[in-house]
C-alpha positions as CSV (number, residue, x, y, z in Angstrom):
1,M,15.5,-102.6,36.4
2,N,13.4,-105.5,38.1
3,V,10.4,-104.0,37.2
4,C,11.6,-104.1,33.7
5,A,12.9,-107.5,33.8
6,S,9.7,-108.8,34.9
7,A,8.0,-106.9,32.3
8,V,9.9,-108.8,29.1
9,Y,9.3,-112.4,31.5
10,I,5.4,-111.7,31.0
11,A,5.9,-110.5,27.8
12,V,7.7,-113.9,26.9
13,L,5.1,-115.5,28.9
14,A,2.8,-114.3,26.6
15,E,4.1,-115.3,23.7
16,L,4.3,-118.7,24.2
17,N,1.9,-120.8,22.4
18,P,1.7,-124.9,22.6
19,L,-1.0,-124.9,20.2
20,E,0.8,-122.1,18.2
21,P,2.8,-125.1,16.0
22,I,-0.7,-127.2,15.0
23,T,-2.5,-124.0,14.3
24,S,-3.8,-123.5,10.5
25,V,-2.8,-120.2,9.2
26,P,-4.0,-119.1,6.0
27,L,-0.8,-118.3,3.2
28,V,-2.8,-117.7,0.3
29,T,-6.4,-116.3,-1.3
30,L,-7.4,-117.1,-4.2
31,H,-10.1,-115.2,-5.6
32,L,-12.2,-117.4,-8.0
33,G,-15.0,-115.0,-9.2
34,A,-17.6,-114.3,-6.0
35,W,-15.5,-116.8,-4.0
36,D,-12.9,-116.8,-2.2
37,L,-10.5,-119.8,-1.8
38,V,-8.2,-120.0,1.2
39,V,-5.3,-121.9,1.1
40,S,-3.8,-122.5,4.3
41,N,-0.4,-124.3,6.0
42,H,-2.0,-127.5,6.2
43,A,-3.9,-127.8,2.8
44,T,0.0,-126.8,1.1
45,M,1.1,-129.9,3.2
46,V,-1.5,-132.4,2.3
47,A,-0.4,-130.7,-1.4
48,V,3.3,-131.0,-0.6
49,T,2.5,-134.6,0.3
50,A,0.7,-136.1,-2.2
51,L,3.7,-134.5,-4.7
52,V,5.9,-136.1,-2.4
53,L,4.3,-139.8,-2.7
54,L,3.2,-139.4,-6.6
55,L,7.2,-138.5,-7.4
56,G,9.0,-140.6,-5.0
57,I,7.1,-144.2,-4.8
58,P,7.6,-144.5,-9.0
59,L,11.3,-143.5,-8.5
60,A,11.8,-146.1,-5.9
61,M,10.1,-148.7,-8.4
62,R,11.2,-147.3,-11.2
63,S,13.7,-150.3,-12.5
64,P,12.0,-153.3,-10.2
65,K,14.8,-155.9,-8.7
66,I,14.5,-159.9,-7.8
67,V,16.5,-158.5,-4.5
68,P,15.6,-155.0,-4.1
69,R,17.6,-152.7,-1.9
70,G,17.4,-149.3,-0.6
71,F,14.4,-147.2,-1.0
72,Q,12.9,-149.5,-3.0
73,N,13.4,-152.6,-0.3
74,L,11.9,-150.4,2.3
75,V,8.8,-150.0,0.7
76,E,8.2,-153.4,-1.0
77,S,8.9,-154.3,2.5
78,I,6.0,-152.2,4.1
79,C,3.9,-153.1,1.3
80,V,4.3,-157.1,1.8
81,F,3.6,-156.2,5.6
82,L,0.3,-154.6,5.2
83,R,-1.0,-157.0,3.0
84,E,0.0,-160.7,4.2
85,E,0.4,-159.3,7.8
86,M,-3.0,-157.1,8.2
87,A,-5.2,-156.7,5.1
88,R,-4.8,-160.9,4.4
89,P,-5.9,-162.0,7.9
90,L,-9.3,-159.1,7.1
91,L,-9.9,-159.3,4.0
92,G,-9.5,-163.4,2.6
93,P,-9.3,-163.5,-1.1
94,H,-10.5,-159.6,-1.6
95,T,-7.2,-158.9,0.2
96,D,-5.3,-157.6,-3.7
97,Q,-9.0,-156.3,-4.6
98,Y,-8.8,-153.6,-2.1
99,V,-5.0,-153.7,-1.0
100,G,-4.5,-150.6,-2.9
101,Y,-6.6,-148.2,-1.2
102,L,-5.2,-149.7,2.3
103,W,-1.3,-148.7,0.8
104,T,-2.6,-145.4,0.0
105,V,-3.6,-144.2,3.3
106,F,-1.1,-145.5,5.5
107,F,1.7,-144.1,2.9
108,F,-0.6,-140.9,2.8
109,I,-1.0,-140.1,6.6
110,L,2.7,-141.9,7.3
111,S,4.0,-139.6,4.7
112,L,1.6,-136.0,6.7
113,N,2.7,-137.1,10.2
114,L,6.8,-137.4,9.0
115,L,6.9,-134.1,7.2
116,A,5.0,-132.4,9.9
117,M,7.9,-133.3,12.2
118,I,10.6,-131.3,10.0
119,P,10.3,-127.7,11.5
120,T,9.9,-125.9,8.0
121,E,8.9,-123.1,9.6
122,K,11.6,-122.4,11.9
123,I,14.1,-123.5,8.8
124,I,12.6,-120.8,6.5
125,C,12.6,-118.6,9.6
126,L,16.6,-118.7,10.0
127,V,17.7,-118.5,6.3
128,T,15.4,-115.4,5.2
129,G,15.0,-113.8,9.0
130,R,11.2,-113.2,8.0
131,R,8.6,-115.2,10.1
132,S,7.1,-117.9,8.1
133,H,4.1,-120.0,9.2
134,F,4.9,-123.1,6.0
135,G,4.5,-126.6,7.6
136,G,2.8,-127.9,10.4
137,P,0.9,-130.6,11.1
138,A,-2.2,-131.4,8.5
139,T,-3.2,-134.4,10.4
140,A,-3.7,-132.2,13.8
141,N,-6.4,-130.6,11.8
142,I,-9.4,-132.3,12.1
143,W,-11.2,-130.9,8.5
144,I,-8.5,-133.0,7.1
145,T,-7.9,-136.4,9.4
146,G,-12.9,-136.0,9.0
147,A,-11.8,-135.7,5.1
148,L,-9.9,-139.4,5.5
149,G,-12.6,-140.6,7.6
150,C,-15.1,-139.8,5.1
151,I,-13.1,-141.1,2.0
152,T,-12.5,-144.2,4.0
153,F,-16.3,-144.5,5.1
154,L,-16.8,-143.9,1.3
155,M,-15.3,-146.8,0.1
156,V,-16.1,-149.2,2.6
157,N,-19.8,-148.6,1.5
158,V,-19.1,-148.6,-2.2
159,Y,-17.1,-151.7,-2.2
160,G,-19.8,-153.6,0.0
161,V,-22.9,-152.6,-2.5
162,R,-20.4,-153.0,-5.8
163,R,-19.5,-157.0,-3.8
164,H,-23.2,-157.9,-3.1
165,G,-25.8,-155.0,-4.7
166,F,-27.1,-152.1,-3.1
167,F,-30.6,-153.7,-1.9
168,H,-28.5,-156.8,-0.3
169,Y,-26.1,-155.0,1.2
170,L,-28.6,-152.5,2.9
171,A,-30.8,-156.1,4.2
172,H,-27.8,-157.6,5.3
173,L,-26.2,-154.7,7.0
174,A,-27.1,-156.0,10.7
175,P,-25.7,-159.3,11.9
176,P,-27.9,-162.8,12.4
177,S,-30.1,-161.9,14.8
178,P,-33.9,-163.0,16.3
179,G,-36.6,-161.5,14.8
180,W,-37.4,-159.8,17.9
181,L,-33.9,-158.1,18.3
182,L,-34.1,-156.8,14.5
183,P,-35.9,-153.4,15.4
184,L,-33.2,-152.8,17.8
185,V,-29.8,-154.1,16.5
186,Y,-30.3,-152.7,12.3
187,P,-30.5,-148.9,13.8
188,L,-27.2,-149.6,16.1
189,E,-25.6,-151.2,13.5
190,L,-26.7,-148.0,11.1
191,L,-25.6,-145.9,13.6
192,S,-21.7,-147.5,14.1
193,M,-21.5,-147.5,10.7
194,F,-21.7,-143.5,10.2
195,V,-20.0,-143.2,13.6
196,R,-16.9,-145.0,12.2
197,P,-15.5,-141.9,10.0
198,F,-15.6,-140.0,13.3
199,T,-14.3,-142.3,15.1
200,L,-10.9,-142.6,13.1
201,A,-10.9,-138.7,12.5
202,I,-10.6,-138.0,16.3
203,R,-8.4,-140.8,17.2
204,L,-5.7,-139.7,14.5
205,F,-6.8,-135.9,15.5
206,A,-6.4,-136.3,19.3
207,N,-3.1,-138.5,18.7
208,I,-1.1,-136.0,17.2
209,V,-2.2,-132.7,18.4
210,A,-1.4,-134.4,22.2
211,G,2.2,-134.9,20.7
212,H,2.8,-131.6,19.5
213,M,1.3,-129.9,21.9
214,V,3.3,-131.7,24.9
215,L,6.5,-131.2,22.5
216,A,5.8,-127.5,22.4
217,T,5.3,-127.2,25.9
218,I,8.2,-129.1,27.2
219,L,10.2,-126.4,24.6
220,G,8.4,-123.9,26.8
221,L,9.7,-124.5,30.0
222,I,13.1,-123.0,28.9
223,F,11.6,-119.3,28.0
224,I,9.7,-120.0,31.6
225,F,12.6,-120.6,34.2
226,Q,15.5,-120.0,32.4
227,N,18.1,-122.1,33.6
228,L,20.3,-123.6,32.4
229,G,19.3,-127.3,33.8
230,V,16.1,-126.9,33.2
231,A,16.9,-126.3,29.6
232,A,19.0,-129.6,29.3
233,I,16.2,-131.6,30.8
234,S,13.7,-130.0,28.5
235,V,16.6,-130.4,25.0
236,L,16.7,-134.2,26.3
237,A,12.6,-134.3,26.8
238,S,12.2,-133.3,23.8
239,V,14.3,-135.3,22.0
240,A,13.3,-138.2,23.9
241,L,9.5,-136.9,23.0
242,S,10.6,-136.6,19.0
243,F,11.8,-140.1,18.8
244,L,8.3,-141.3,20.4
245,E,6.3,-139.2,18.2
246,L,8.2,-141.0,15.7
247,L,6.9,-143.8,16.6
248,V,3.3,-142.3,17.0
249,A,3.6,-141.4,13.0
250,F,4.0,-144.8,12.0
251,L,0.9,-146.4,14.4
252,Q,-1.4,-143.6,13.7
253,A,-0.8,-144.3,9.8
254,Y,-0.7,-148.5,10.7
255,I,-4.0,-148.1,13.1
256,F,-5.9,-146.0,10.7
257,A,-5.1,-148.6,7.9
258,F,-5.8,-151.9,10.3
259,L,-9.3,-150.1,10.5
260,S,-10.2,-148.8,7.5
261,A,-9.4,-152.7,6.4
262,L,-11.3,-154.1,8.8
263,Y,-14.6,-151.7,7.9
264,I,-13.5,-153.2,4.5
265,G,-13.7,-157.1,5.5
266,S,-17.1,-156.3,7.4
267,S,-18.7,-154.9,4.4
268,V,-17.7,-157.2,1.4
269,S,-17.5,-160.7,3.2
270,T,-19.5,-163.4,2.7
271,E,-21.6,-163.3,5.6
272,H,-22.6,-160.0,4.8
């Protein structure tokens, strides 16, 4: 009996994988001629998030009011805060011209993070009785955060070239420096420009991965110790961490938008 219990215990431990909630899993494979297009759970969440925003934001603003209420009030408050408190100090008179991208990237990342907190795969499993991989944190996928970083990189340079012209933008990429320092400063500035999308991607990716892994590990302690006291502590800690993850969801979206505004501001400033 003890041998059987030990075998079951080992099997349960073997099934515990804190990486499972953040792993990209193929859901559908589309055959397009000689190409196979694999749609993963994270790609599906990106599409769902885009659909939610395309429907939700216009719905919130469908009948503007002088004194907004409810969801419209929430959206307008966030937009005004991002424009006046975050973007305007960095972009100055160019704020209204570029704040649209900052709003878009903030709400998109925030929605991805919030939807990732809904255990859709567990809900579908309980309802249908079948294992499902639908859902998961798309921002825990380095390819998706990398794509977001590359989009910001593209927007920063497009805005800078449109503002100053291609040759003027490249010629003034480095800050004013003595002539003998310019051969050193210019390559460093050029390198930092290409490093920025990587820092944006890795920061967002690492924070989301860490949060979900810690949450999965703490819940896994219930199956490891199989003790009522440990289970109670794990559940309470998971609830507390979920609130912390809610804060992280907003914070990471804000940091990404803030750094994007900082980079855009540096590329379109008159001192460039």
